[in-house]
C-alpha positions as CSV (number, residue, x, y, z in Angstrom):
1,X,0.0,0.0,0.0
2,X,1.4,3.4,-0.9
3,X,1.6,6.1,1.7
4,X,-0.7,9.0,0.6
5,X,1.7,11.4,2.5
6,X,4.4,10.6,-0.1
7,X,2.7,13.0,-2.6
8,X,3.0,16.0,-0.2
9,X,5.6,18.6,-0.8
10,X,6.2,19.6,2.8
11,X,8.9,17.2,4.2
12,X,7.9,17.7,7.8
13,X,4.3,16.7,7.1
14,X,5.4,13.8,4.9
15,X,7.4,12.3,7.8
16,X,4.8,12.9,10.5
17,X,2.8,10.0,12.0
18,X,-0.8,11.3,12.0
19,X,-3.1,10.1,14.7
20,X,-0.4,8.0,16.3
21,X,-2.0,7.8,19.7
22,X,-5.2,6.5,18.1
23,X,-3.3,3.8,16.2
24,X,-1.7,2.7,19.4
25,X,-5.0,2.3,21.3
26,X,-7.0,-0.8,20.3
27,X,-10.2,1.0,21.3
28,X,-10.0,2.8,17.9
29,X,-10.4,0.5,14.9
30,X,-7.4,1.0,12.6
31,X,-9.6,1.1,9.4
32,X,-11.4,4.1,10.8
33,X,-8.2,5.8,12.1
34,X,-7.0,5.3,8.5
35,X,-10.0,7.3,7.2
36,X,-9.1,10.1,9.7
37,X,-5.5,10.1,8.5
38,X,-6.7,10.4,4.9
39,X,-8.8,13.5,5.9
40,X,-5.7,15.1,7.4
41,X,-3.4,14.2,4.5
42,X,-6.1,15.6,2.1
43,X,-6.1,18.8,4.2
44,X,-2.4,19.1,3.8
45,X,-2.8,18.6,0.0
46,X,-5.5,21.3,-0.1
47,X,-3.2,23.7,1.8
48,X,-0.4,23.0,-0.6
49,X,-2.7,23.4,-3.6
50,X,-4.7,26.5,-2.5
51,X,-1.9,28.2,-0.5
52,X,-4.1,30.1,1.9
53,X,-2.7,33.6,2.4
54,X,-4.2,34.3,5.9
55,X,-5.7,32.5,8.9
56,X,-9.3,33.0,7.6
57,X,-8.5,31.0,4.5
58,X,-6.7,28.4,6.5
59,X,-9.6,28.1,8.9
60,X,-12.0,27.5,6.0
61,X,-9.9,24.5,5.0
62,X,-9.4,23.1,8.5
63,X,-13.1,23.5,9.4
64,X,-14.1,21.6,6.2
65,X,-11.8,18.8,7.2
66,X,-13.3,18.9,10.8
67,X,-16.7,18.4,9.3
68,X,-15.4,15.3,7.6
69,X,-14.4,14.0,11.1
70,X,-17.9,14.9,12.2
71,X,-19.2,12.5,9.5
72,X,-16.7,9.8,10.5
73,X,-18.0,9.9,14.1
74,X,-21.0,7.8,13.2
75,X,-18.8,5.0,11.9
76,X,-16.8,5.0,15.1
77,X,-20.1,4.6,17.0
78,X,-21.1,1.7,14.8
79,X,-17.8,0.0,15.5
80,X,-18.3,0.3,19.2
81,X,-15.9,3.2,19.6
82,X,-16.2,6.9,19.6
83,X,-14.2,10.1,19.1
84,X,-13.8,10.8,22.8
85,X,-11.4,12.8,24.9
86,X,-8.2,11.0,23.9
87,X,-9.2,11.0,20.2
88,X,-10.3,14.7,20.4
89,X,-6.9,15.7,21.8
90,X,-5.0,13.7,19.3
91,X,-7.0,15.0,16.3
92,X,-6.8,18.6,17.5
93,X,-3.0,18.3,18.1
94,X,-2.6,17.1,14.5
95,X,-4.6,20.0,13.2
96,X,-2.3,22.3,15.2
97,X,0.8,20.5,13.8
98,X,-0.4,20.9,10.2
99,X,-1.1,24.7,10.7
100,X,2.4,25.2,12.2
101,X,4.1,23.0,9.5
102,X,2.7,25.3,6.9
103,X,3.8,28.4,8.7
104,X,0.6,29.5,10.5
105,X,0.3,30.5,14.1
106,X,-3.3,29.5,14.4
107,X,-5.8,29.2,17.3
108,X,-6.4,25.5,17.9
109,X,-10.1,26.0,18.8
110,X,-10.7,28.0,15.6
111,X,-9.0,25.3,13.5
112,X,-11.6,22.8,14.6
113,X,-14.5,25.2,15.4
114,X,-17.0,23.2,13.4
115,X,-16.4,20.0,15.4
116,X,-19.3,18.2,17.1
117,X,-17.1,15.6,18.9
């Protein structure tokens, strides 16, 4: 299986282990964590393609990705899991990492303002 991060230009992001704490916890099904990782990698690709010039443009991208996690939440429930405190912290940290890796000093809560998890 090819690593979707290999297509990213940002070397720091290409080498980063997204959602690592969730992969390490058997409570979270790996196939669903994989879907979350794909959301984050696509967010990175969107940032590289669209090159947001300010925080407002970045927040539009991150909040759209957050809404994809909102949609994924139902699949976690169906698998007997959920996006709970540890997962929320892990996901939020990775959003923060992405913002910083692309040169933004962003407000973490604003990055994921559209979350319902």
